[in-house]
C-alpha positions as CSV (number, residue, x, y, z in Angstrom):
1,M,-122.7,-37.4,-116.0
2,P,-121.4,-35.8,-112.8
3,S,-124.0,-35.4,-110.1
4,F,-123.8,-31.6,-110.2
5,L,-124.6,-31.4,-113.9
6,R,-127.3,-34.0,-113.5
7,G,-129.0,-31.8,-110.9
8,L,-128.5,-28.6,-112.9
9,T,-130.0,-30.1,-116.1
10,L,-132.9,-31.7,-114.3
11,G,-133.6,-28.6,-112.4
12,L,-133.6,-26.4,-115.5
13,S,-135.8,-28.9,-117.4
14,L,-138.4,-28.8,-114.7
15,I,-138.4,-25.1,-113.9
16,V,-138.1,-23.5,-117.4
17,A,-141.6,-24.7,-118.4
18,I,-144.1,-21.9,-118.0
19,G,-146.0,-22.1,-114.7
20,P,-147.4,-20.0,-111.9
21,Q,-144.1,-19.1,-110.3
22,N,-142.5,-18.1,-113.6
23,A,-145.5,-16.0,-114.7
24,F,-145.5,-14.2,-111.3
25,V,-141.8,-13.4,-111.3
26,L,-141.9,-12.3,-114.9
27,R,-144.8,-10.0,-114.3
28,Q,-143.1,-8.4,-111.3
29,G,-140.0,-7.9,-113.5
30,L,-142.1,-6.2,-116.2
31,T,-143.7,-3.8,-113.7
32,Q,-140.4,-3.3,-112.0
33,Q,-142.1,-3.8,-108.6
34,Y,-140.1,-5.8,-106.2
35,A,-139.0,-8.2,-109.0
36,L,-135.8,-9.3,-107.2
37,L,-137.7,-9.8,-104.0
38,A,-140.2,-12.0,-105.8
39,A,-137.3,-14.0,-107.4
40,L,-135.6,-14.3,-104.0
41,A,-138.7,-15.6,-102.3
42,C,-139.5,-18.2,-105.0
43,A,-135.8,-19.3,-105.1
44,L,-135.6,-19.7,-101.3
45,C,-138.9,-21.8,-101.4
46,D,-137.6,-24.0,-104.1
47,S,-134.3,-24.5,-102.3
48,M,-136.1,-25.6,-99.2
49,L,-138.4,-28.0,-101.1
50,I,-135.6,-29.4,-103.2
51,A,-133.5,-30.0,-100.0
52,L,-136.4,-31.7,-98.3
53,G,-136.9,-33.9,-101.4
54,V,-133.3,-34.9,-101.6
55,L,-133.3,-35.7,-97.9
56,G,-136.2,-38.1,-98.3
57,L,-139.4,-36.3,-97.6
58,G,-140.8,-37.1,-101.0
59,S,-141.0,-40.8,-100.4
60,W,-142.7,-40.2,-97.1
61,L,-145.3,-38.0,-98.6
62,S,-146.1,-40.5,-101.3
63,R,-147.2,-42.9,-98.5
64,V,-149.8,-40.4,-97.1
65,P,-152.4,-40.0,-99.8
66,V,-154.8,-37.9,-97.7
67,L,-152.1,-35.2,-97.4
68,V,-151.5,-35.2,-101.2
69,T,-155.2,-34.9,-101.8
70,A,-155.8,-32.1,-99.3
71,G,-152.8,-30.2,-100.7
72,T,-153.9,-30.6,-104.2
73,L,-157.4,-29.3,-103.5
74,F,-156.1,-26.3,-101.6
75,G,-153.6,-25.5,-104.2
76,T,-156.2,-25.8,-106.9
77,A,-158.4,-23.3,-105.2
78,F,-155.5,-20.8,-104.9
79,L,-154.5,-21.1,-108.5
80,T,-158.1,-20.8,-109.7
81,W,-158.6,-17.6,-107.6
82,Y,-155.4,-16.0,-108.9
83,G,-156.1,-17.1,-112.5
84,L,-159.6,-15.6,-112.4
85,R,-158.1,-12.4,-111.0
86,A,-155.6,-12.2,-113.9
87,L,-158.4,-12.8,-116.4
88,R,-160.5,-10.0,-114.9
89,S,-157.5,-7.7,-115.1
90,A,-157.1,-8.6,-118.7
91,W,-160.8,-8.0,-119.5
92,A,-160.8,-4.6,-117.7
93,G,-157.3,-3.6,-118.9
94,G,-156.4,-2.7,-115.3
95,A,-152.8,-3.8,-115.7
96,A,-152.3,-1.2,-118.4
97,G,-151.9,1.4,-115.7
98,L,-148.9,-0.4,-114.2
99,E,-146.2,1.6,-116.0
100,A,-142.5,0.9,-115.5
101,G,-141.2,2.7,-112.5
102,G,-144.7,3.7,-111.5
103,P,-146.2,3.5,-108.0
104,A,-146.2,0.0,-106.5
105,S,-149.5,-1.8,-106.5
106,A,-148.4,-4.2,-103.8
107,T,-146.3,-4.0,-100.6
108,P,-143.2,-6.2,-100.1
109,R,-145.1,-8.3,-97.6
110,Q,-147.8,-9.0,-100.2
111,I,-145.2,-9.9,-102.8
112,V,-143.6,-12.4,-100.5
113,G,-147.0,-13.8,-99.5
114,T,-148.0,-14.3,-103.2
115,A,-144.6,-15.9,-103.9
116,L,-145.1,-18.3,-101.0
117,G,-148.5,-19.2,-102.3
118,F,-147.3,-20.0,-105.8
119,S,-144.4,-22.0,-104.4
120,L,-145.9,-23.9,-101.4
121,L,-149.6,-24.2,-102.5
122,N,-148.9,-25.3,-106.1
123,P,-148.9,-29.2,-106.1
124,H,-147.0,-29.2,-109.4
125,A,-144.1,-27.3,-107.8
126,L,-144.2,-29.7,-104.9
127,L,-144.2,-32.6,-107.2
128,D,-141.3,-31.3,-109.2
129,T,-139.1,-30.3,-106.2
130,V,-139.9,-32.8,-103.5
131,V,-141.0,-35.9,-105.3
132,L,-139.3,-35.9,-108.8
133,I,-136.0,-34.3,-107.8
134,G,-135.9,-36.2,-104.5
135,G,-136.5,-39.5,-106.4
136,A,-133.8,-38.7,-108.9
137,S,-131.3,-38.4,-106.2
138,A,-132.3,-41.6,-104.4
139,G,-129.5,-43.7,-105.9
140,L,-126.6,-41.4,-105.1
141,N,-124.2,-41.5,-102.2
142,S,-123.8,-38.7,-99.7
143,A,-121.3,-36.7,-101.8
144,G,-123.3,-37.2,-104.9
145,R,-126.5,-36.1,-103.3
146,L,-124.8,-32.9,-102.1
147,A,-123.5,-32.1,-105.6
148,F,-126.9,-33.0,-107.1
149,L,-128.6,-30.7,-104.6
150,G,-126.2,-27.9,-105.4
151,G,-126.9,-28.3,-109.2
152,T,-130.7,-28.2,-108.8
153,I,-130.7,-25.3,-106.4
154,L,-128.4,-23.3,-108.7
155,A,-130.8,-23.9,-111.6
156,S,-133.7,-22.5,-109.6
157,W,-131.8,-19.3,-108.5
158,A,-130.4,-18.7,-111.9
159,W,-133.7,-19.0,-113.7
160,F,-135.8,-16.9,-111.3
161,F,-133.3,-14.0,-111.3
162,T,-132.9,-14.3,-115.1
163,L,-136.7,-13.9,-115.3
164,A,-136.7,-10.9,-113.0
165,L,-134.0,-9.1,-114.9
166,A,-135.3,-10.0,-118.3
167,G,-138.6,-8.5,-117.3
168,R,-136.9,-5.2,-116.7
169,T,-135.3,-5.4,-120.0
170,L,-138.6,-6.1,-121.7
171,A,-140.6,-3.5,-119.8
172,P,-140.4,-0.8,-122.6
173,A,-142.0,-3.2,-125.0
174,M,-144.9,-3.5,-122.5
175,A,-145.8,0.1,-122.6
176,R,-148.9,-0.6,-124.7
177,P,-152.1,-1.4,-122.8
178,Q,-152.9,-4.2,-125.3
179,A,-149.6,-6.0,-124.5
180,W,-150.6,-6.0,-120.7
181,R,-154.0,-7.4,-121.5
182,V,-152.4,-10.2,-123.6
183,L,-149.9,-11.0,-120.8
184,D,-152.6,-11.1,-118.1
185,A,-154.8,-13.3,-120.3
186,L,-151.9,-15.8,-120.8
187,I,-151.2,-15.8,-117.1
188,G,-154.8,-16.4,-116.2
189,V,-155.2,-19.2,-118.8
190,T,-151.9,-20.9,-117.6
191,L,-153.1,-20.8,-114.0
192,L,-156.6,-22.2,-114.7
193,V,-155.2,-24.9,-117.0
194,T,-152.8,-25.9,-114.2
195,A,-155.7,-26.0,-111.7
196,A,-157.8,-28.1,-114.1
197,G,-155.0,-30.5,-114.6
198,L,-154.7,-30.9,-110.8
199,L,-158.3,-31.8,-110.5
200,W,-158.1,-34.2,-113.4
201,G,-155.2,-35.9,-111.8
202,L,-157.2,-36.4,-108.6
203,Q,-160.0,-38.1,-110.6
204,G,-157.5,-40.4,-112.2
């Protein structure tokens, strides 16, 4: 398979699975509140991490266990905090007031900050982009690595912007308060399960 297609398929296979970044971008798309900005921030972060992985940072990080442990604990705390916040919103029904086209509940700076947190403080995202993608490109020559890098980055950008735009399309279906409560509950559970998996991995 050509290196570009290998990168594209690997990138999609890793990014399509539901996770903190996807849940965040989809939610911003549904509320129509800076969805494209959220997608852009996540895509730029992924592009940077993927490039670092392909350039060899992943192999270096794997030799420094203390950095991996510290990052995992910090990321676990961040995901737990955001997950509990989502569950609280689901319990209170607070997200039901976020109607499509309504007043923004967050500033652009807050949106970018949250996107950076989900991208850079999530060890799963770091593992996928820096370690797994970087490792998959290890046997390629220079031209092959560039093509592989282009494919994986394209997968990231295409997926995040698809989520943002799909959220806008689905927004009318989310007009019911109960739908928002279910979405927030799913997001909260996803984040908490991710955090628990990270702690379990440390014990292993």
